[in-house]
N, C-alpha and C positions, 0 to 999 in steps of 0.2 A: 343452688346446691345448699342443702341444710347441713351445717357443721355441728357435730356433737363431740365434745371432749370427754374422754373416758379415763377414769382413775383405774388404770390397769393393775395396780398393785394392792388395791383394797379388797378384802374379802378372804374367806377361808381357803379358797382354791385358786388364788391369784398366782401368776397371771394366766394360767392355762385356760380356765373357764371364761375369763374376761375376753381373752383373745378369740376363743372359739365362738363366743356369743357375738363379738364384734363382727367377725367374718360372716356369721349367719345373718345378722342384721344388714350388713353391706350387700350381701347377695340377694336379699329380699327387697331392697330399696335402691333403685338406680339413681336416685337423687340425693343420696346420703354421702357425706364426707366425714371420716372419723379421725380424731386425733387421740392417740394412745399415750398417756403419760405413765412413765415407769422405767424400769431397768431395760435399756435398749437391747442388751444381749439376750436376756431371758424372753423378751417379747418377740424378737426376731427368730429365736429358736422355736417358739410355738407357731409362729406364722409360716415357718418353713414346711410344715405339714399340711398347709391349707391352700386352697385355690381361691383367689380373690383378685379384684381389680386393684393392683398396686398403686395406681394413680389416685385412688380415693382413700388411702390410709397414710397417715403421717405419724411418726414416732417422736415424742419429745422425751429425751433422756432425763431421768431424775435419779438422785442418789440416796434418797431416804424414803422410809415407809412409816406411817403412823400405825402402831399396833392397837389391837382391840383393848388392851389393858391400860393404855396410857391415859393420863389426865388430858382431856381434849383441849382445853384452853392453853395449857402449857405446851402441848405438842404442836398446835397450830402456830403458836408464836415463836417457837424455837426451831422447828423443822421446816424452814422456808423452802427447802428443796425436796420436800416429800411429794409423792405423786398426787395426793389430795390437795395440798396447798397450791401447787403449780397448776393443776387443772382449774381450780377456782380463779387463780390469777389470770389465766388465759380467757376465762369466761368474762371476767371484769374488763379486760382489755379489748373486748369485742372480737376476739379471735375465734370464738365459737358462739353458737346460738343456744346451746343447752349442754347439760352435764349429767353424767351418770356415774355413781359410785356405789360399791357394795362394802366399802370400808367401815370404820368405826362410826356409828351413828352420831355420837357426841362430837367427833371431829368434823363430820360433814355439816352438822348444825352450826358448830362454832365457825368454821370456815365460811359457811354460807352467809352468816351475819357479819363477821369481822372483815372478810376479804371481799366478797361480792356486794353485800349490802342489802338492807331491807327496802322494799318498795314503799315510797312515800305514801303516808295515809294508813298503812297497815299497822295495827297496834302490836301484833305478834305474828311472826311466821308460824306455820303449822305443818305437820306431816299428815299426809292424806293417802293412806293405802286403800286398796280395793279388796273387800272381803267377799269371797265367793258366796253366793246365796242359792236358795233352792230353785229359783227361776232359771238358773243357768247363766245369769249375768253376775253382777257384783254390787255391793253396797259401799259407797264412799264413806270412810270413817275419818272424821276430822275433829280433833287432833288425836294422835295415837302415841304421844310421848314427848313432844318438843316443849310443852308447857305444862308443868305439873300443877302450878297454881294459876288460876285464871280469874278474870273479871267478866261481867256480862258483855262488855264491849268486845273483849277477845272472842267470846263465843259467837257474837254476831258477825264478826269478821271471818271466823271460821266458816260459818254458814254461807256467807257471800262468796268467799273464795272457792269453796267446794262446789257451789252452784255453778260458778263460772267454769270450773274445771270439767264438770259433768257435761255442760253445754258445749264448750269449745272443743274438747278432745274426743268426747264420746257421743256427741249429737243428741243428748237428752234435752228436749226443748224446755220442759218444765219439771225439773227434778224435784221430787217430794222430799222435804227436809224434816227430819225429826230430831228431838233433843233426847240424848241418852239420860234416862232417869230411873228411879226405882218404882215407878208407877206412871200411869197415863193421866191421872187427875192433876189439875192445875196446882193444887196445894202440896203435891209430892216433892220430895227432894230437899236438899239444903238450900240456904238462901241464894247461892250461886245459881242453882237450877231454877228456882222460882223467879228470880229477877231476869234470868236469861230467857225463860219461857215468855214472860211478858214483853220483853224487848223484841224478840223475834216476831211476835205477832204484829208489830208496828211497821215492819219492812215490807212494803207492798210488792216489790219485785222478787221476793223470796216465797216460794210455794211451801210455806211452813204448815205442817200438819199436826204439830203439838208434841207433847211428851211421848216417848216410846221406851220400851224396856229392852234389855240386852238381847233377848231372844229374837227381837225384830231385826237385828242386824243381818241375820242369815235367813230369817223366816218371817218377814213382815212386809209392810206396804210402803217402805221408804227407799229412796235412792241414795240419800245422804243422811248420815247420822252424825250429829254434832256432839262433841264431848270435850271435857277438860282432858289434858294429856295423861293424867294419872288414871282416870277411869277408862279412857280410850285405850291405853296400853294394856291394861288388864283384860279388857274385852277382846282386843286383838289376839293376845297371847292365848286366851282361853279358847277362842275360835280355832286358832292354829292347832292347839293341842287336841281339840275335839276331832278335827279332821284327820290328824295322824292316828288317833285312837281308833276311830271307825275303820280306817284303812287297815290298821294292824290286826284288829279283831277279826275282820273279814278274812284276811290272809290266813290267820291262825286257824280259824274254824274250818275253812275250806281245805286246809292241809291236814286235818285231824286224822283221816284214814282214807282208804281207797274209795269208799262210798261217797265221802264228802268231796273228794277230788273229781269224781265223775259228775256230781251235781254242779260243781264249779265249771266244768267244761261245757255243760249245757246252758249255763247262763253267763258265759264269759263276757259277752257283749254288754250285759247289764253292769257287771262288775267294773269293766273298763270305763263305762259312762259315769258311774258313781265316783270312781277315783279321779276322773277328769274333772268332774264338777267340784271336787274338794281340793284341786291342785292349785297351790298358790303361785307356782312357777308360771302358770298360764295367764295370770292377771297382772304380772309384773311387780314393780316396786311401789314405794310411797312417793308421791309428788310432794316436794317441799314448797308449799304455797306461801306467797308473800315476799319472795325475793325478787331481785331485779331481772332475773332470767329463769328459764325453766331448769329445774334441778330434780333429778329422780334418785332416790335412795333405794338401792336394791337390797334384798336379803343378804346377810353376811355369808350364807351358805349357798348362794345362787349358783346354779349350773349354767351351761351355755344357753340353753333355751330361755331360761328366765332372764338372763342378762340381755339377750337379744330383744325380748319384749320391753325391758326397761329402756333400751335405746330407742325403740319405736315410740314409746310414750314421750320421751324427751323431744324427739323429732316432731311428733304430731302437735305437742304443746307449742313448740316454737313456730311451726307453720300456721297454727291457728291463732297466733298472737294471744296466748293465754294471759300473759302478764298485762298486756294492754286492756284485755277484757276485765281483769280484776281491778285495775286502776280506775277504769270508767265506772264500774259498779260501786267501788269504795267511795269515789268522789261524789256519787249521786245522792248520798244520804249522810246526814250529820248524826252519826251514831252516838257521839259524845253527849250532845244536848238531849237527844231522845232518851239515852240511857239514864242521864241525870233526872229527867222528868219522870221516867218510869220508876226509878228507885224511890223518888219522893212519894209517888202515888202509892207504891207498895208499902212503904213505911207508914203512911197515913192510914192505910186500910187496916194495918195491924193494931 
């Protein structure tokens, strides 16, 4: 039985949507056991409207909640009985195999490092969401905000971890890895991108295809896009905004008058497919790569369906031993020495 602990109080619509998503995930997976951390009275009230296997849900009562506006480090250190901290503590104590939270991103990142701990050998943990793309699948974007300032060694570890994630959880045998840059030529980008580009070329087991531009995240030839957290976060938010804009414009135009409404009726199947292709709820949350266990950070405004997908992501990662795969790949190459050599060669060439 795969055990996933859920931060039931984290998110804009907690605990209702978290509970509904948990029940949906539970009903879809007979080998799943869920632990819901949060206000027991509120959680039970939501569960009372649902049909589920009561033997596979456990409630751990907590008395505190970390708000979106709170300072993450201070909140994690002072709110020991918050649903977020308690969930991570249970994960650390091996009472669960994975964790899902839609709470404060900063609190999840902080608790992930301070409470659970970073995987040995990983220079920096990273957030890796899946961005819907034109092919109907998704592009793994690593990092999207956990690390605003990076070094080439961090970028290399992002590429390795995202490759392991794509292989282990989604079955992509040789994911194509690109580096987010302002052009495809080797000389493009700041020093970080230039050195990272050269470093990634030296890692044999990474299917690195070179520099790629922002448009390639949703319409390109890569499965994984590596980025520093600052650039990655802007790219992710821009893609989300684009998806919402396209959906809103279509809705507005088709509702303009009776004739446009008739046209919409004739192509409703196409409209639904377009909206489905741009739906972030369908691809789940961001995997927090580089920690000692599987952690998924859902969107703060996740509804039940999206939260259920997040739980599936965490369960699949635990079952596929994603953490073990990352550790094996990280240990197989000495990034630090290769990175130092690459930096020296780059400096010499200049």
